[in-house]
N, C-alpha and C positions, 0 to 999 in steps of 0.2 A: 205349114211352112216346112220346107226341106232345108236342112243344114248340110253344108258341104265345105270341103277345103280345096285349096289350089295345091296340087302336088305335081311337080315336074311339068308344069304348063297345062295340066288337064284338071278339070273340075271333077272331084271325087265325092259323091254323096256319102253322108255319114249314116243315112237311114234309107230304107227302101223307098223307091219313088212311087207316087200315087199310081194306081192301076189305070186311071183314065188319061194319063200322059202317053203320048205316042212319039215315035221317032220322027224327027224333023220339026217337032213342035217348038215354036219360039218361046223362050223363057226370058224373064228379066231377072238379072242377078245383081244384088247390091252388096256392098261391103258391110260386114258386121262391125258394130262398134267394138273398140278394144275391150277385152275382158279383164276382170280382176284376177284371173287364174294365176298369172305369174306372181302377183302379190300374195295370193293365198298360199302358193307353193313356198315362197320365201318365208312367210309367217310359220307355216308348218315345219319347215326345215329348222328355223330358229328354236321352235318349241321342242323339237326332237333333240337338238343339241343341248338345250338347257336340261332336259330330263336325263340325257346320257351323262352330263357333267355331275348330276346329283346322285347317280348310281354308284355305290361304293365299288372300288376296283376289285375287291375280293369277290363280289357278286358276279363280275364278268368271268372270273376264273371258274366259279361254280357252274355258270351257264355253259361255258366252253367244255367243261368236264362232262356235263350231262349230255350235251350234243355229241361229243366223242363217244360216250358210252352207247347212246342210242344208235349211232352209226355202226359201231362194232356189233351190236346186237342184230341190227338189220342185215349186215353182211353175213353173220353166222347163220341166220335163218335162211337166207338165200343159198348159202353153201350146202346146208342140210337138204333143202328142197331139190338141189341139183345133184345130190349124192356125192358132194366133194369133201365132206367131213363126217 
């Protein structure tokens, strides 16, 4: 079975087509049943929000500081590689 999506009025396959299919070949396309993907995404989003709420605010500051330091270090390495410092 080939899965596809409708995009701007054209059917776009989500995977390679079988090699034995040829141009002009008639195909029967049926609508897929609704997926639980949107519900799964909402559940995941709620879980992330709950975890973030449990994260101590001072830990956010530590993460921000570590990311800023890593960014500064990476920039300094690139400057050295380019002979700018």
